[in-house]
N, C-alpha and C positions, 0 to 999 in steps of 0.2 A: 425744183427737186429738193427733196429733203436731204439734209446733211446728217449722215449717221454719226453717232459718237465714235470717237477714235477707237474705242475698245470694242465697239459692236461688231466689227468685222473679224475680230480675233477670238479664237476659242479660249475659254478660261484656262488659265494655267493650272495644271494638276499639282496638288501639294507634293512636296519632296518625299520620296520614299524613305522609310526608316528601315535601314538594313541592320539585321542582327550581326554582331561580330561572328567571325568564323569559329572562335572558341570562347563562348560566353563564360565558361568556368574560369579560364585564365584571365579574361578581360575584367571580371568582377568577382573577386573572391568573397566579398561581403555584400550581401544584397542591400544592407542599410546604407552603404556608401555609394550606391549607383543611382543615377538620375535617368529613369526610363522614359522614353517618349511614349505618347499614347499609341496603343495598338501593339506594343512589343510584348505580346503575351507569351510568345515562345521563349524569349529571353528571360522573362520573369519566371516561368515554370522551370527552366533549366537551372537558373541560379538558386531558386528556392529549394531545389532538390539537395543543395549542399547542406542545409541546416541540420537535418537528421544525422548526417555523417559527422558534421562538426560537433554536434552534441555528444555523439558516441565517443569521438576522439577526446573531447574534454572530460567526459566521465572516466574513461580509461586512464587518462593522464592524472586525474585526481586520485583515483584508486592506487595507481602506482606510487604517487607521491606519499599517500598515507602509509602504504606498505614500507616504503623506504624510511619514513620517519619512525615507524614502529621498530624497524630493524636497528636504526641508529640509537633509539632509546634503549633497546635490549642490549646493544653492545656497550652503551655507556652506563648500564646499571652498576650499582655499587657492588664491588667484590672485595671482601675483607682481605687485607694484606697479611693478617696474622699478628701484626704488631699492635699492642694496646698499652695505654698508660692509665693507671688509677692512682688516686691520692685522696687524702682527707685528714680529718681530725679525730683522734681516738682518746677516750678517757683512759687514763693510765692506772694500772694496778687496781682494777675494779674488784671489790670484795664480793663474796657469796657466789662466785662462779667456780671455775675449776680449781684454782689455787686456794680458795676459801677465805682469805683474809687480806687486809691491806696495810701496807707500811709506807709506800712511796706516794708522792703527789704529782700534780701537774698534768699536762696533756701531751699526747704524742702527735707529731706531724708525720704522717705516713705517706710514702711514695713507692710505687711499684711498677715494674715493667713486665708484661707478659709477652712471651716470644713464640712465634710460629702459629700455624693453624691447628696444631695438636694432632695426637694420634687417637683415632676413634676407638672408644672402649666403653662398654656398658651404657650405650645410648648417648654418651657425651664424648668429650675429648680430654686428653691429658697433655699438658704442656708445661715448660719451665716458667717459673716466676721469680724474678729478682727484685728485692725490695729492702726498705729500711724504715724504722720507726725511731724518731729522735725525740727524746723527752725535753720539754721546755723548762723544767724546774730542776735540772741537774740530776734527775734520777737515771735509771737504767735505760740506755739506748741500745739498739741492735741492728744488725744487717742480716739478711736471710736469703736462702736459695731453696725453693720448693719445687716439688712435682705437684702441679695443680690440676685436679680433675674438675670439669665443669659441664653442666648440662643446661640447655636453654630450650624453653617451650616456644611454640609458634607465636604466642602472645607477647613474648619478650621477657618473661620472668625467667631468671636463671638462678642456679644454686651451685656453689663451688665448695670443694673440700680439698685440703692439701696436707702434705707431709714433707718436711725438709729439715734443714739445719740452720741454726742461728748462732752468730758470734756477737757477744755483748760486752759492754764496758762496766757492768755492775760488780757487786761484791760476790765473792765466793763463799765467805764465812760470815759469821755474826760479828761484825765489827762496828756497825753503826745502828742506832735504834730506828732510824727511818729509811733503812735500805734493806732489800731482800737479800738473803744468803742463797745464792743460786747454785753453789756447789761445783760447777764446772764452767769453763770458759765457752765451750761449745755445747749448745743445748738443742733439744728437739723443738721444732717450730711447727705448730698445728693451726692453720687458719680455716675458718668457716665463713662463708659469705652467701647472702641472698639479696637479690636486687632485681631491677627492672631496666631493660634496655629500650631506648626510644630513639626515633629518627635513625635507626640502623647503626649509627656510630656511637651514640652517647648512652651512658648508664648512670644510675644512682643505686647505691646499695648500703646495706648494713654489714659491717665487717668485724669479725672477732678473731683474735689471735692469742695463742697460749704458748709460753715457753717454759720448759723444765728439763731436767736431765733424766726423767723416768726412773728415779731412785737408783741411778748408777753411781752416785756419789753420796757422801755422808750427809750433806745438806741439799735439800731439794724443796725450797719454799715456793718456787714457781711464780709466774707473773701473768696476769690476764689484762687485755686491753680490748675495748669495744668502741665503735663509733660509726661515722657515716663517711662514705667515699663517693667521689665522682669519677667516671671513667670515660675515656675516648679512644676508639680504635680507628686505625688508619686503613 
């Protein structure tokens, strides 16, 4: 009698069933991280349904992030404080301008502080300006306080005009051949400025200033200075 192989009398064992998890979404949140067994088509389909949802969530998150960044930039945009400093070097007692002739020499070191955002008027704004021009050759030096009107275009070009009072240390009468006779210790101060603002905070300009007593005293020789200034506003 033939001997049957030991396995011949037994039915072939069925392959183990692959069961899908009860909640495939919770089981595998990322289809790329799952190791699916062959035949798990249902699980694949259910998990793959997540991808459009995840893409939409990612797109919305990116949009919200961009909006938040834009809002932060808007909040952090530069807002002028109204405080500005300007300073530069001016040629002293320049001839052929308002006062007409020259006696004094040297150059002036000018420094100025402009205060406040200004009062809107005539398309520009008017604000106080406090400054001084110190002569480097022993000529007339002065300190002044002005009401300064200034207008600025969208391109950054600005124009300023002022009127104020100056106190000086020069001569009042004709006592020295190389010094102006200014007639009064307190004089009118008239500045004119044209310049260009760049990078919002900085500026470069040409600055002119005139001092005289307006013929309110016997002597009124006047004095003009002109030069270049750099400005920075906070």
